C-alpha angles and dihedrals in degrees: 000000000000091000090050092052091052091052091048092050092050089051091051092050092050092050091047091052091050093048092050092049093048093048093049090046092052092049095045092234116146110252138186124194131184120203130224098024092196117053120202101214141011108272094031116135131246123205112224117199129185138178148169093051112157120214093002123200127202086232094060107116141224100215120201123215131192118208094031090226095070119125117261092258094052103074115141100205141012144190124208112238089223086084087074114083092221100049092114090064090059094251139077147127137239132188118224132176117233131202123229103243093165091254133086122263134209136183129225130195109230121196108228095213098049100022087225127138110250098181140000126214130226117272117276119212138170126246091244130016085199094063104132108249138166092044113187136162130215135186122244127204089266115078090208091062139072126188122214127195130190142158136241133166098241112330108182097214110015114194144158130222124200137178143153087248121083090222090057087232109167089008123170113239122212126196111232130232115230137206139155142173136230135225089253091060090068122090104237145308143000086026098048098040111115093231092057100041123092113182105252095220122223116322108218128193135181133173123227108210141185092043120172114230121267093000130139113243128187123211143173133182135206146117113318087195087067108033091157094057104088091184090067092052129075128235115265112274129188140206137176115242119236126274118249118283099252136117098256094051107115107225128196122185140158127226138189143133141211101041112150125173135304105184124188091256134038116275130203095237128058114307124187109212096189089064091074093059092044090054090046093057094043090053087049088056090052090058094055124103113290096258091057097040121104115240100197140022130215118203106187105201138305094070112173102354087225090150093183099325102109099197089069090068089057091048092048095053091046088053097051100034091100085063103033095049091058106040134024112271111213116192141190127203121254137190092267091058099045120013122112133131111273097038111139099253111068111145118187092242097066146021117224095198135197102300098133093063089231096309092114093192096300099119091040093053093045096047099048134049113195123182100259113142096229114063090214093059104019093116094042107054123005144128138216141170123242118178107314096338129094111207125200123189125195134184113235087190095064132063109289099164122120109282094035122114090241094054091048091051094050095045093047094044095052091046090055099049112127103218091188087069102030109026091179128067121192119187121202134195136147108237111056127244090206131027134143092205098078131008118244093260092151091053093225093114091043092055092046089055090052094045105038109024094078093053092042088056094042094052095036101240106194105201136012119201122199138175133185095092108081096223137078120250133162124194133199118258096285148177124193094350091308126112114239120228088266140356088258091064100060138010119285111224124211128185106211103171093124102100097112121317104120098205109105133169115217117239106274093007112168090350092291098116145029110282090185111055110250120235091249092056104085099177134003135167140168094225121114125235141097141272134248124210123194124180139180128173094289110018139053117199117197123191136179113213117200118223097224099070103357091247127146112252100172 
């Protein structure tokens, strides 16, 4: 009987939509209708139909609002009606995917000439606000574990089940930990303005433990208080557990920084179109045979570029979930997550600015859980082993000078690396020590060279990865702007901030960079993309993959 009632209700809604459209058509009143008005899953599409529009323009817009109560000027995305083949007749329809942001949407038809709303759609909701979204994995400091995070509105008993069987038969079920943040936790506007803030929901996390090495595991998350309600449970995802931490473990990872969002429709805040192609080629890598497939991703700062507009965090996680649900996603903090006047570190030789839009690191720290030992700094500076690589992350936005907690952590961590287990050491931070794109006018890179280069050389760091500059550049193994006899004698530096942000500064632009490529700069390009890193016991192979065709350029 329950199934019959659902079919009957769907039939009634369809008839009601048709009746409304016919009545409006007969009366000549502009109308806008969204169908269905209840979407099953995040990412499902809604068909938006309109009619009775006088003097239409291809630049008239379907504007999208979430929550549906926003003022007319506060839409977050739009589609030009010129994409419909019948727009000139004053009617048409377009199909658009929507993301479950735990709040209802609606659509409004905006006249391009007058900027006035001509018609407003019905409200669009999702079947469950507790649908698990924003699924992402992260490594812990135990190779037999994997952490998963996800979001719901208010799941009563969030949990995660995992197994080596796709059916999750005989799965282990873990109770999740939960946290969140409020608008008042943010520093200032635009981040803490009511019109820009979307409640982030509950941030859930659970650790899968006792994992066998290099084994496929299946997992799903949801509300254990409602195991019968499929709409409050995720699909079944899978990942491959890490290989043992030992020198002969072949390890394959990907790395990049500065991605941002490239949604399927234009948005009113910054969008980064190259990000979509970067994600496309990374997902393609994840579908390759197991020996060619990356097992971990590094995102080295400037994650979503939300900068105070909360909906961009939701869009970012929807964009990368095909990656983050399959491999651990290890992140570092950048200027666009953290910087704002009044933050604790403000040396007299630089100004860190207002790049976080008032977020001040709060959403970043709530939405990720990296394996740092101290909960207060676990996402800022930390280290972990994966296969035969030891990774170290720093925050270039916090005090890194001698005497600071961060400097002590980095120096002590590098001194304690067991090269018999992890023969490779990769260091990661957002702002680069070396780049020929812009000179170190802010002195941050100059001070990092003074502070860290001696210990990098002492402890034989192999590779340093940086973001911030939206170009790719690889140096020789170098010390103090001078190439070493070989890349084995000093760290190689690579700027990998080319994952999506489309702002680029030409080489030598306005006298701020090196128009002529320096001797220490081995390869540089203004193309977007990502990097691949493969290691075995004796060799490290580093590649830059361009986002246009997915081909290796370096």
